[in-house]
C-alpha positions in Angstrom: -12.4 41.8 13.1 -11.5 40.3 16.3 -12.3 36.9 15.0 -10.0 37.2 12.1 -7.1 38.3 14.3 -7.7 35.3 16.6 -7.8 33.0 13.7 -4.8 34.3 12.2 -3.2 34.1 15.5 -4.4 30.5 16.1 -3.0 29.5 12.6 0.3 30.9 13.0 0.9 29.5 16.4 -0.4 26.1 15.8 1.9 23.2 16.4 2.4 21.6 12.7 4.8 19.1 13.8 2.4 17.0 16.2 -0.8 16.0 13.8 -0.2 12.6 14.0 1.2 12.1 10.6 4.8 10.9 9.4 6.8 13.8 7.6 10.0 13.3 5.8 12.4 15.2 3.2 11.4 12.5 0.4 7.9 14.0 -0.1 5.3 15.2 2.4 3.4 12.0 3.9 -0.2 12.3 4.4 -1.0 9.1 6.3 0.3 5.7 7.2 -1.0 2.5 7.9 0.5 -1.1 9.5 -1.2 -4.2 8.1 -0.5 -7.7 7.2 0.9 -8.4 3.7 1.7 -11.4 1.7 4.9 -11.0 -0.9 3.8 -12.3 -4.2 7.2 -10.9 -6.4 9.7 -8.6 -5.7 12.0 -6.7 -8.0 15.4 -6.1 -6.0 16.8 -3.8 -8.5 13.8 -1.0 -8.7 13.1 -1.8 -5.1 9.5 -2.7 -5.4 7.3 -5.5 -4.5 4.0 -6.8 -5.4 2.0 -7.3 -2.1 -1.4 -8.5 -1.2 -2.3 -6.4 1.9 -5.1 -6.2 4.3 -7.4 -3.4 4.4 -5.7 0.0 5.1 -8.5 2.6 6.2 -5.9 5.0 7.3 -4.8 5.1 3.5 -8.6 4.6 2.1 -7.7 1.5 0.6 -9.4 -2.0 0.4 -7.4 -5.3 0.9 -6.0 -5.8 -2.8 -3.0 -6.9 -4.6 -0.6 -3.9 -5.7 2.8 -2.8 -6.1 4.7 -0.8 -3.5 7.9 1.0 -3.6 10.5 -0.3 -0.6 12.2 2.4 1.5 16.1 2.3 1.4 15.8 1.7 5.2 13.8 -1.5 4.7 15.6 -5.2 4.4 14.6 -6.2 1.2 15.9 -9.8 1.9 12.5 -10.0 3.9 10.4 -9.9 0.5 10.5 -13.3 -0.9 7.7 -14.7 -2.6 5.4 -16.1 -0.1 6.6 -14.4 2.7 4.0 -13.1 5.5 4.9 -9.8 6.4 3.7 -7.0 8.9 4.2 -3.7 6.9 3.9 0.0 7.6 3.1 2.0 4.3 2.8 5.7 4.0 1.2 7.5 1.0 3.2 10.5 0.2 3.3 12.8 -2.7 5.8 10.1 -4.4 3.1 7.5 -3.8 2.8 4.2 -1.5 6.1 3.2 0.0 6.9 0.5 2.7 9.0 2.2 5.4 9.0 -0.8 8.0 8.7 -4.5 7.7 9.2 -7.7 9.8 8.0 -11.1 9.6 4.3 -12.0 10.6 4.3 -13.4 14.0 2.8 -16.8 14.2 0.8 -16.2 17.6 
């Protein structure tokens, strides 16, 4: 009985806001990954881009070419065919979304 009480107390007082994952109002985000990606095509009207990306172990994905949604806060002008970018993508209840992008540095 004491174990059940302790478990219930732990669960009710656990800090659910610092679990290392990003949360936002558009849908629960389960994981995020930052990787290099090359732009293949972009649909500005639909705010989507076809990207070839490196493996995303945080999302359980090997490197591949796939379509991503682009968050409204992401500068869509960076997404020109052939552009090399560093992207941060999240997997949420609404699927994969790029939440940040910048040109890949040439170091």
